[in-house]
C-alpha positions as CSV (number, residue, x, y, z in Angstrom):
1,M,166.2,-84.8,75.6
2,G,164.1,-81.9,75.5
3,L,160.7,-81.2,76.7
4,L,159.2,-81.5,73.3
5,E,160.7,-84.9,72.6
6,P,158.8,-87.9,73.5
7,N,160.2,-90.1,76.3
8,T,159.1,-93.7,75.7
9,G,159.5,-94.7,79.4
10,S,157.3,-91.9,80.5
11,I,154.7,-92.7,77.9
12,F,154.8,-96.3,78.9
13,W,154.3,-95.6,82.6
14,T,151.7,-93.0,81.9
15,V,149.7,-95.5,79.8
16,V,150.1,-98.2,82.4
17,T,149.0,-95.8,85.2
18,F,146.1,-94.7,83.1
19,I,145.0,-98.3,82.4
20,L,145.4,-99.2,86.1
21,L,143.4,-96.1,87.0
22,L,140.7,-97.1,84.5
23,L,140.6,-100.7,85.9
24,V,140.3,-99.4,89.5
25,L,137.7,-96.9,88.6
26,K,135.8,-99.5,86.6
27,K,135.8,-102.0,89.4
28,Y,135.1,-99.6,92.3
29,A,133.6,-96.4,90.8
30,W,132.0,-97.0,87.4
31,K,129.8,-99.9,88.6
32,P,128.3,-98.1,91.5
33,I,127.9,-94.9,89.4
34,L,126.3,-96.8,86.6
35,K,124.1,-98.8,89.0
36,T,123.0,-95.6,90.7
37,L,122.2,-94.0,87.2
38,E,120.4,-97.2,86.2
39,D,118.4,-97.2,89.5
40,R,117.5,-93.6,89.0
41,E,116.5,-94.3,85.4
42,N,114.3,-97.2,86.6
43,K,112.7,-95.0,89.3
44,I,112.0,-92.3,86.7
45,K,110.4,-94.9,84.4
46,I,108.3,-96.3,87.2
47,A,107.3,-92.7,88.2
48,L,106.3,-91.9,84.6
49,Y,104.4,-95.2,84.3
50,Q,102.7,-94.5,87.6
51,A,101.9,-90.9,86.5
52,E,100.3,-92.3,83.3
53,Q,98.3,-94.8,85.3
54,D,97.2,-92.1,87.7
55,Q,96.2,-89.9,84.8
56,K,94.2,-92.7,83.2
57,D,92.6,-93.5,86.6
58,A,91.8,-89.8,87.1
59,Q,90.3,-89.6,83.6
60,K,88.2,-92.7,84.4
61,Y,87.1,-91.3,87.7
62,L,86.3,-88.0,86.0
63,E,84.1,-89.8,83.4
64,E,82.4,-91.8,86.3
65,Q,81.7,-88.5,88.1
66,K,80.3,-86.9,85.0
67,T,78.1,-89.9,84.5
68,L,77.0,-89.9,88.1
69,L,76.4,-86.1,88.0
70,D,74.3,-86.5,84.8
71,K,72.3,-89.3,86.5
72,A,71.8,-87.2,89.6
73,R,70.6,-84.3,87.4
74,K,68.1,-86.5,85.6
75,E,66.9,-88.0,88.8
76,S,66.4,-84.6,90.4
77,I,64.5,-83.3,87.3
78,Q,62.4,-86.5,87.4
79,M,61.8,-85.9,91.2
80,I,60.8,-82.3,90.6
81,N,58.4,-83.3,87.8
82,E,56.9,-86.0,90.0
83,S,56.5,-83.5,92.8
84,K,54.8,-81.1,90.5
85,K,52.4,-83.8,89.3
86,N,51.7,-84.8,92.9
87,A,51.1,-81.2,93.9
88,E,48.8,-80.7,91.0
89,N,46.9,-83.9,91.9
90,V,46.7,-82.8,95.5
91,R,45.4,-79.3,94.4
92,K,42.8,-81.0,92.2
93,D,41.7,-83.2,95.0
94,I,41.4,-80.3,97.4
95,V,39.4,-78.3,94.8
96,E,37.1,-81.3,94.2
97,Q,36.7,-81.9,97.9
98,S,35.9,-78.2,98.5
99,R,33.4,-78.3,95.6
100,V,31.7,-81.4,97.0
101,E,31.7,-79.9,100.5
102,A,30.2,-76.6,99.2
103,E,27.5,-78.6,97.4
104,K,26.7,-80.5,100.6
105,I,26.5,-77.2,102.6
106,L,24.3,-75.6,99.9
107,E,22.0,-78.6,99.9
108,R,21.8,-78.5,103.7
109,A,21.1,-74.8,103.6
110,K,18.3,-75.4,101.0
111,Q,16.8,-78.1,103.2
112,E,17.0,-75.9,106.2
113,I,15.4,-73.1,104.2
114,D,12.6,-75.4,103.0
115,L,12.1,-76.6,106.5
116,S,12.0,-73.1,107.9
117,K,9.7,-72.1,105.1
118,E,7.3,-75.0,105.9
119,T,7.4,-74.1,109.6
120,A,6.7,-70.5,108.9
121,I,3.8,-71.3,106.5
122,N,2.4,-73.6,109.2
123,D,2.8,-71.0,111.8
124,V,1.1,-68.4,109.5
125,K,-1.7,-70.9,108.8
126,K,-2.2,-71.5,112.5
127,Y,-2.1,-67.8,113.2
128,A,-4.6,-67.1,110.4
129,V,-6.9,-69.8,111.7
130,E,-6.7,-68.5,115.2
131,L,-7.4,-65.0,113.9
132,S,-10.3,-66.3,111.9
133,F,-11.7,-68.1,114.9
134,A,-11.2,-65.1,117.1
135,A,-13.0,-62.9,114.5
136,A,-15.7,-65.5,114.1
137,Q,-16.0,-65.8,117.8
138,K,-16.5,-62.1,118.1
139,V,-19.0,-62.1,115.3
140,L,-20.9,-65.0,116.8
141,R,-20.3,-64.0,120.3
142,E,-19.9,-67.5,121.2
143,T,-17.0,-69.0,123.1
144,L,-15.6,-72.3,122.0
145,T,-14.1,-74.8,124.3
146,E,-10.4,-75.3,124.0
147,E,-10.8,-78.9,122.8
148,K,-13.3,-77.9,120.2
149,H,-11.1,-75.0,119.2
150,L,-8.1,-77.4,118.6
151,Q,-10.2,-79.7,116.5
152,I,-11.4,-76.9,114.3
153,I,-7.8,-75.7,113.9
154,E,-6.5,-79.1,112.9
155,K,-9.3,-79.5,110.5
156,S,-8.6,-76.1,108.9
157,V,-4.9,-76.8,108.7
158,K,-5.5,-80.0,106.9
159,E,-7.9,-78.4,104.5
160,L,-5.4,-75.6,103.8
161,S,-2.6,-78.1,103.3
162,Q,-4.7,-80.1,100.8
163,S,-5.6,-76.9,98.9
164,K,-2.0,-76.0,98.6
């Protein structure tokens, strides 16, 4: 028996040992290894599923944020436009109030001027009457009593007012 010749006893025990080794490995090693690999595969599937869900959620939230941002932009533009309108209305109101106030002031000034003019005319008339009486008094060399003097002045003022 040489080294190159098959020995049936050795082959038999090698096969039996191999089969026993396979049975022991199957019972004690393969099941835990396969279970560990299966658990890992499940965890990876769950992680991939969760990643897909997270990506879908992120996309959904991104769309919601875009929608909210667009809505906020539209609202801010609307608020700006409303503020511009309000400012324009306030400006118009202020201009109108200023115009009305200026007209009132102008009207009061005209009334005061007219009143001052009338007062000045009356003063000039009285002064003219007094001068006339003074001149007439000198011409006539006659002195009038103060009471008579006031009556003549009033009469002259009335006549001058009526002739106006």
